[in-house]
ZAZAPA-60736 format. One record per atom (N, C-alpha, C): residue number from 1; residue in one letter; chain; atom name; x, y, z. Coordinates in Angstrom, 3 decimals, padded with zeros to 6 digits. Layout:
# residues N
+-----+---+---+----+----------+----------+----------+
|   k | r | c |  a |     east |    north |       up |
+-----+---+---+----+----------+----------+----------+
| NUM | A | A | CA |        X |        Y |        Z |
...
+-----+---+---+----+----------+----------+----------+
This chain:
# residues 89
+-----+---+---+----+----------+----------+----------+
|   k | r | c |  a |     east |    north |       up |
+-----+---+---+----+----------+----------+----------+
|   1 | X | A |  N |  030.576 |  017.814 |  005.660 |
|   1 | X | A | CA |  030.360 |  016.386 |  005.550 |
|   1 | X | A |  C |  029.456 |  016.107 |  004.345 |
|   2 | X | A |  N |  029.800 |  015.152 |  003.595 |
|   2 | X | A | CA |  029.083 |  014.809 |  002.375 |
|   2 | X | A |  C |  028.000 |  013.771 |  002.660 |
|   3 | X | A |  N |  026.786 |  014.027 |  002.184 |
|   3 | X | A | CA |  025.684 |  013.071 |  002.364 |
|   3 | X | A |  C |  025.768 |  011.993 |  001.295 |
|   4 | X | A |  N |  025.577 |  010.749 |  001.716 |
|   4 | X | A | CA |  025.620 |  009.627 |  000.777 |
|   4 | X | A |  C |  024.365 |  008.788 |  000.937 |
|   5 | X | A |  N |  023.932 |  008.249 | -000.166 |
|   5 | X | A | CA |  022.771 |  007.368 | -000.164 |
|   5 | X | A |  C |  023.181 |  006.057 | -000.814 |
|   6 | X | A |  N |  022.816 |  004.945 | -000.163 |
|   6 | X | A | CA |  023.116 |  003.631 | -000.725 |
|   6 | X | A |  C |  021.806 |  002.910 | -001.007 |
|   7 | X | A |  N |  021.753 |  002.236 | -002.129 |
|   7 | X | A | CA |  020.597 |  001.446 | -002.499 |
|   7 | X | A |  C |  021.061 |  000.025 | -002.797 |
|   8 | X | A |  N |  020.263 | -000.927 | -002.412 |
|   8 | X | A | CA |  020.529 | -002.321 | -002.746 |
|   8 | X | A |  C |  019.368 | -002.837 | -003.579 |
|   9 | X | A |  N |  019.678 | -003.389 | -004.716 |
|   9 | X | A | CA |  018.654 | -003.917 | -005.596 |
|   9 | X | A |  C |  018.962 | -005.373 | -005.919 |
|  10 | X | A |  N |  017.936 | -006.117 | -006.170 |
|  10 | X | A | CA |  018.084 | -007.507 | -006.566 |
|  10 | X | A |  C |  017.128 | -007.804 | -007.696 |
|  11 | X | A |  N |  017.137 | -009.030 | -008.138 |
|  11 | X | A | CA |  016.231 | -009.458 | -009.192 |
|  11 | X | A |  C |  014.924 | -009.945 | -008.574 |
|  12 | X | A |  N |  013.814 | -009.450 | -009.080 |
|  12 | X | A | CA |  012.508 | -009.959 | -008.667 |
|  12 | X | A |  C |  012.201 | -011.146 | -009.556 |
|  13 | X | A |  N |  012.117 | -012.307 | -008.949 |
|  13 | X | A | CA |  011.921 | -013.537 | -009.709 |
|  13 | X | A |  C |  010.438 | -013.831 | -009.881 |
|  14 | X | A |  N |  009.663 | -013.606 | -008.839 |
|  14 | X | A | CA |  008.237 | -013.889 | -008.895 |
|  14 | X | A |  C |  007.539 | -013.074 | -007.818 |
|  15 | X | A |  N |  006.277 | -012.747 | -008.029 |
|  15 | X | A | CA |  005.506 | -012.030 | -007.015 |
|  15 | X | A |  C |  004.084 | -012.579 | -006.983 |
|  16 | X | A |  N |  003.430 | -012.375 | -005.849 |
|  16 | X | A | CA |  002.080 | -012.886 | -005.653 |
|  16 | X | A |  C |  001.216 | -011.790 | -005.058 |
|  17 | X | A |  N | -000.078 | -011.816 | -005.371 |
|  17 | X | A | CA | -001.029 | -010.862 | -004.799 |
|  17 | X | A |  C | -002.388 | -011.535 | -004.694 |
|  18 | X | A |  N | -003.099 | -011.206 | -003.637 |
|  18 | X | A | CA | -004.462 | -011.711 | -003.486 |
|  18 | X | A |  C | -005.349 | -011.045 | -004.525 |
|  19 | X | A |  N | -006.412 | -011.719 | -004.902 |
|  19 | X | A | CA | -007.334 | -011.216 | -005.930 |
|  19 | X | A |  C | -007.852 | -009.815 | -005.606 |
|  20 | X | A |  N | -008.094 | -009.532 | -004.330 |
|  20 | X | A | CA | -008.667 | -008.230 | -003.957 |
|  20 | X | A |  C | -007.731 | -007.063 | -004.266 |
|  21 | X | A |  N | -006.443 | -007.333 | -004.515 |
|  21 | X | A | CA | -005.476 | -006.277 | -004.824 |
|  21 | X | A |  C | -005.193 | -006.155 | -006.318 |
|  22 | X | A |  N | -005.944 | -006.884 | -007.127 |
|  22 | X | A | CA | -005.716 | -006.876 | -008.568 |
|  22 | X | A |  C | -006.824 | -006.136 | -009.306 |
|  23 | X | A |  N | -006.462 | -005.610 | -010.448 |
|  23 | X | A | CA | -007.419 | -004.998 | -011.374 |
|  23 | X | A |  C | -007.045 | -005.518 | -012.755 |
|  24 | X | A |  N | -007.928 | -006.288 | -013.359 |
|  24 | X | A | CA | -007.642 | -006.916 | -014.652 |
|  24 | X | A |  C | -006.359 | -007.747 | -014.589 |
|  25 | X | A |  N | -006.197 | -008.488 | -013.485 |
|  25 | X | A | CA | -005.068 | -009.383 | -013.243 |
|  25 | X | A |  C | -003.727 | -008.664 | -013.088 |
|  26 | X | A |  N | -003.768 | -007.356 | -012.842 |
|  26 | X | A | CA | -002.558 | -006.550 | -012.631 |
|  26 | X | A |  C | -002.650 | -005.924 | -011.243 |
|  27 | X | A |  N | -001.555 | -005.953 | -010.453 |
|  27 | X | A | CA | -001.602 | -005.320 | -009.123 |
|  27 | X | A |  C | -001.967 | -003.845 | -009.224 |
|  28 | X | A |  N | -002.888 | -003.422 | -008.368 |
|  28 | X | A | CA | -003.371 | -002.043 | -008.345 |
|  28 | X | A |  C | -002.799 | -001.351 | -007.110 |
|  29 | X | A |  N | -001.924 | -000.382 | -007.299 |
|  29 | X | A | CA | -001.218 |  000.280 | -006.205 |
|  29 | X | A |  C | -002.180 |  000.950 | -005.225 |
|  30 | X | A |  N | -003.306 |  001.444 | -005.702 |
|  30 | X | A | CA | -004.275 |  002.087 | -004.811 |
|  30 | X | A |  C | -004.958 |  001.068 | -003.903 |
|  31 | X | A |  N | -005.146 | -000.136 | -004.386 |
|  31 | X | A | CA | -005.741 | -001.188 | -003.559 |
|  31 | X | A |  C | -004.712 | -001.761 | -002.582 |
|  32 | X | A |  N | -003.471 | -001.834 | -002.994 |
|  32 | X | A | CA | -002.416 | -002.399 | -002.158 |
|  32 | X | A |  C | -002.084 | -001.470 | -000.986 |
|  33 | X | A |  N | -002.087 | -000.180 | -001.222 |
|  33 | X | A | CA | -001.750 |  000.828 | -000.202 |
|  33 | X | A |  C | -000.465 |  000.480 |  000.553 |
|  34 | X | A |  N |  000.666 |  000.449 | -000.158 |
|  34 | X | A | CA |  001.917 |  000.067 |  000.505 |
|  34 | X | A |  C |  002.371 |  001.083 |  001.542 |
|  35 | X | A |  N |  003.107 |  000.587 |  002.515 |
|  35 | X | A | CA |  003.713 |  001.429 |  003.545 |
|  35 | X | A |  C |  005.220 |  001.227 |  003.462 |
|  36 | X | A |  N |  005.962 |  002.324 |  003.439 |
|  36 | X | A | CA |  007.414 |  002.264 |  003.381 |
|  36 | X | A |  C |  007.973 |  002.856 |  004.663 |
|  37 | X | A |  N |  008.948 |  002.173 |  005.243 |
|  37 | X | A | CA |  009.612 |  002.675 |  006.441 |
|  37 | X | A |  C |  010.919 |  003.327 |  006.042 |
|  38 | X | A |  N |  011.126 |  004.564 |  006.475 |
|  38 | X | A | CA |  012.360 |  005.288 |  006.214 |
|  38 | X | A |  C |  013.193 |  005.300 |  007.484 |
|  39 | X | A |  N |  014.280 |  004.544 |  007.486 |
|  39 | X | A | CA |  015.146 |  004.480 |  008.659 |
|  39 | X | A |  C |  015.872 |  005.810 |  008.874 |
|  40 | X | A |  N |  016.124 |  006.526 |  007.782 |
|  40 | X | A | CA |  016.853 |  007.790 |  007.858 |
|  40 | X | A |  C |  016.182 |  008.780 |  008.810 |
|  41 | X | A |  N |  014.852 |  008.914 |  008.675 |
|  41 | X | A | CA |  014.141 |  009.875 |  009.519 |
|  41 | X | A |  C |  013.088 |  009.212 |  010.420 |
|  42 | X | A |  N |  013.086 |  007.863 |  010.473 |
|  42 | X | A | CA |  012.146 |  007.099 |  011.304 |
|  42 | X | A |  C |  010.689 |  007.482 |  011.065 |
|  43 | X | A |  N |  010.299 |  007.432 |  009.814 |
|  43 | X | A | CA |  008.929 |  007.759 |  009.436 |
|  43 | X | A |  C |  008.342 |  006.660 |  008.565 |
|  44 | X | A |  N |  007.006 |  006.560 |  008.598 |
|  44 | X | A | CA |  006.265 |  005.691 |  007.684 |
|  44 | X | A |  C |  005.704 |  006.576 |  006.578 |
|  45 | X | A |  N |  005.795 |  006.090 |  005.353 |
|  45 | X | A | CA |  005.292 |  006.826 |  004.192 |
|  45 | X | A |  C |  004.354 |  005.933 |  003.396 |
|  46 | X | A |  N |  003.286 |  006.544 |  002.860 |
|  46 | X | A | CA |  002.388 |  005.876 |  001.936 |
|  46 | X | A |  C |  002.608 |  006.483 |  000.562 |
|  47 | X | A |  N |  001.722 |  006.207 | -000.350 |
|  47 | X | A | CA |  001.838 |  006.791 | -001.681 |
|  47 | X | A |  C |  001.600 |  008.293 | -001.583 |
|  48 | X | A |  N |  002.637 |  009.055 | -001.788 |
|  48 | X | A | CA |  002.649 |  010.521 | -001.790 |
|  48 | X | A |  C |  002.163 |  011.173 | -000.494 |
|  49 | X | A |  N |  002.231 |  010.452 |  000.635 |
|  49 | X | A | CA |  001.841 |  011.105 |  001.884 |
|  49 | X | A |  C |  002.592 |  010.528 |  003.080 |
|  50 | X | A |  N |  002.803 |  011.386 |  004.054 |
|  50 | X | A | CA |  003.458 |  010.995 |  005.299 |
|  50 | X | A |  C |  002.411 |  010.367 |  006.203 |
|  51 | X | A |  N |  002.690 |  009.171 |  006.719 |
|  51 | X | A | CA |  001.735 |  008.480 |  007.582 |
|  51 | X | A |  C |  001.998 |  008.722 |  009.055 |
|  52 | X | A |  N |  003.247 |  009.019 |  009.421 |
|  52 | X | A | CA |  003.548 |  009.317 |  010.817 |
|  52 | X | A |  C |  004.923 |  008.853 |  011.237 |
|  53 | X | A |  N |  005.284 |  009.182 |  012.474 |
|  53 | X | A | CA |  006.564 |  008.800 |  013.047 |
|  53 | X | A |  C |  006.578 |  007.305 |  013.350 |
|  54 | X | A |  N |  007.689 |  006.688 |  013.037 |
|  54 | X | A | CA |  007.863 |  005.260 |  013.319 |
|  54 | X | A |  C |  007.859 |  005.016 |  014.818 |
|  55 | X | A |  N |  007.566 |  003.796 |  015.166 |
|  55 | X | A | CA |  007.547 |  003.288 |  016.533 |
|  55 | X | A |  C |  006.335 |  003.787 |  017.310 |
|  56 | X | A |  N |  005.832 |  004.984 |  017.038 |
|  56 | X | A | CA |  004.701 |  005.493 |  017.822 |
|  56 | X | A |  C |  003.352 |  005.219 |  017.168 |
|  57 | X | A |  N |  003.326 |  005.028 |  015.851 |
|  57 | X | A | CA |  002.031 |  004.826 |  015.190 |
|  57 | X | A |  C |  001.862 |  003.432 |  014.601 |
|  58 | X | A |  N |  002.833 |  002.571 |  014.748 |
|  58 | X | A | CA |  002.767 |  001.234 |  014.153 |
|  58 | X | A |  C |  001.531 |  000.456 |  014.554 |
|  59 | X | A |  N |  001.194 |  000.476 |  015.819 |
|  59 | X | A | CA |  000.017 | -000.261 |  016.296 |
|  59 | X | A |  C | -001.262 |  000.309 |  015.678 |
|  60 | X | A |  N | -001.356 |  001.633 |  015.618 |
|  60 | X | A | CA | -002.540 |  002.285 |  015.051 |
|  60 | X | A |  C | -002.690 |  001.928 |  013.573 |
|  61 | X | A |  N | -001.583 |  001.921 |  012.820 |
|  61 | X | A | CA | -001.649 |  001.565 |  011.400 |
|  61 | X | A |  C | -002.156 |  000.146 |  011.221 |
|  62 | X | A |  N | -001.717 | -000.774 |  012.058 |
|  62 | X | A | CA | -002.174 | -002.159 |  011.985 |
|  62 | X | A |  C | -003.656 | -002.280 |  012.254 |
|  63 | X | A |  N | -004.154 | -001.554 |  013.252 |
|  63 | X | A | CA | -005.578 | -001.593 |  013.576 |
|  63 | X | A |  C | -006.400 | -001.011 |  012.433 |
|  64 | X | A |  N | -005.948 |  000.106 |  011.862 |
|  64 | X | A | CA | -006.666 |  000.729 |  010.745 |
|  64 | X | A |  C | -006.688 | -000.182 |  009.532 |
|  65 | X | A |  N | -005.600 | -000.894 |  009.302 |
|  65 | X | A | CA | -005.513 | -001.816 |  008.171 |
|  65 | X | A |  C | -006.561 | -002.914 |  008.304 |
|  66 | X | A |  N | -006.698 | -003.482 |  009.493 |
|  66 | X | A | CA | -007.683 | -004.534 |  009.706 |
|  66 | X | A |  C | -009.101 | -004.008 |  009.520 |
|  67 | X | A |  N | -009.367 | -002.776 |  009.948 |
|  67 | X | A | CA | -010.689 | -002.180 |  009.756 |
|  67 | X | A |  C | -010.969 | -001.965 |  008.275 |
|  68 | X | A |  N | -009.958 | -001.500 |  007.525 |
|  68 | X | A | CA | -010.139 | -001.257 |  006.096 |
|  68 | X | A |  C | -010.418 | -002.554 |  005.346 |
|  69 | X | A |  N | -009.767 | -003.640 |  005.749 |
|  69 | X | A | CA | -010.000 | -004.936 |  005.103 |
|  69 | X | A |  C | -011.445 | -005.366 |  005.312 |
|  70 | X | A |  N | -011.953 | -005.204 |  006.522 |
|  70 | X | A | CA | -013.340 | -005.577 |  006.821 |
|  70 | X | A |  C | -014.302 | -004.719 |  006.005 |
|  71 | X | A |  N | -014.047 | -003.401 |  005.940 |
|  71 | X | A | CA | -014.907 | -002.500 |  005.162 |
|  71 | X | A |  C | -014.854 | -002.856 |  003.680 |
|  72 | X | A |  N | -013.654 | -003.155 |  003.194 |
|  72 | X | A | CA | -013.470 | -003.486 |  001.786 |
|  72 | X | A |  C | -014.252 | -004.739 |  001.413 |
|  73 | X | A |  N | -014.204 | -005.740 |  002.282 |
|  73 | X | A | CA | -014.931 | -006.977 |  002.009 |
|  73 | X | A |  C | -016.436 | -006.723 |  001.953 |
|  74 | X | A |  N | -016.945 | -005.839 |  002.814 |
|  74 | X | A | CA | -018.372 | -005.522 |  002.817 |
|  74 | X | A |  C | -018.765 | -004.733 |  001.579 |
|  75 | X | A |  N | -017.888 | -003.799 |  001.157 |
|  75 | X | A | CA | -018.204 | -002.929 |  000.025 |
|  75 | X | A |  C | -017.981 | -003.614 | -001.317 |
|  76 | X | A |  N | -017.161 | -004.650 | -001.335 |
|  76 | X | A | CA | -016.804 | -005.311 | -002.587 |
|  76 | X | A |  C | -018.036 | -005.811 | -003.335 |
|  77 | X | A |  N | -019.017 | -006.311 | -002.598 |
|  77 | X | A | CA | -020.210 | -006.863 | -003.231 |
|  77 | X | A |  C | -021.041 | -005.785 | -003.928 |
|  78 | X | A |  N | -021.008 | -004.540 | -003.427 |
|  78 | X | A | CA | -021.833 | -003.467 | -003.974 |
|  78 | X | A |  C | -021.069 | -002.533 | -004.898 |
|  79 | X | A |  N | -019.779 | -002.741 | -005.066 |
|  79 | X | A | CA | -018.948 | -001.821 | -005.834 |
|  79 | X | A |  C | -018.668 | -002.391 | -007.220 |
|  80 | X | A |  N | -018.737 | -001.552 | -008.280 |
|  80 | X | A | CA | -018.412 | -002.048 | -009.612 |
|  80 | X | A |  C | -016.931 | -002.388 | -009.715 |
|  81 | X | A |  N | -016.589 | -003.233 | -010.672 |
|  81 | X | A | CA | -015.193 | -003.632 | -010.837 |
|  81 | X | A |  C | -014.342 | -002.442 | -011.259 |
|  82 | X | A |  N | -013.036 | -002.551 | -011.096 |
|  82 | X | A | CA | -012.141 | -001.440 | -011.405 |
|  82 | X | A |  C | -012.177 | -001.080 | -012.887 |
|  83 | X | A |  N | -012.387 | -002.048 | -013.756 |
|  83 | X | A | CA | -012.436 | -001.737 | -015.184 |
|  83 | X | A |  C | -013.625 | -000.839 | -015.503 |
|  84 | X | A |  N | -014.743 | -001.042 | -014.813 |
|  84 | X | A | CA | -015.907 | -000.172 | -015.010 |
|  84 | X | A |  C | -015.628 |  001.208 | -014.486 |
|  85 | X | A |  N | -014.977 |  001.323 | -013.338 |
|  85 | X | A | CA | -014.662 |  002.620 | -012.743 |
|  85 | X | A |  C | -013.729 |  003.396 | -013.653 |
|  86 | X | A |  N | -012.718 |  002.759 | -014.199 |
|  86 | X | A | CA | -011.764 |  003.467 | -015.066 |
|  86 | X | A |  C | -012.431 |  003.959 | -016.337 |
|  87 | X | A |  N | -013.413 |  003.225 | -016.870 |
|  87 | X | A | CA | -014.123 |  003.664 | -018.067 |
|  87 | X | A |  C | -014.977 |  004.896 | -017.769 |
|  88 | X | A |  N | -015.473 |  004.986 | -016.545 |
|  88 | X | A | CA | -016.311 |  006.121 | -016.162 |
|  88 | X | A |  C | -015.501 |  007.395 | -015.998 |
|  89 | X | A |  N | -014.221 |  007.282 | -015.667 |
|  89 | X | A | CA | -013.375 |  008.474 | -015.417 |
|  89 | X | A |  C | -013.061 |  009.215 | -016.644 |
+-----+---+---+----+----------+----------+----------+
């Protein structure tokens, strides 16, 4: 049996992001921390890492996300901007 993969693409007309996800007015993938759902194997994936099996960890991911937002808001006041961090690297 031959394996087939189908992709559907469209035109991105416009996109929006909250200020906290931007660095120099450009979306920062590390701040966004996207989650991708793979229906093929029922898994959640993040940037270069497996987050867990679908359906069983969804609630936990949501709770962790809310905690990270609260921590981020608290740390934002004491953390240098991303442009300063990139210059230091």
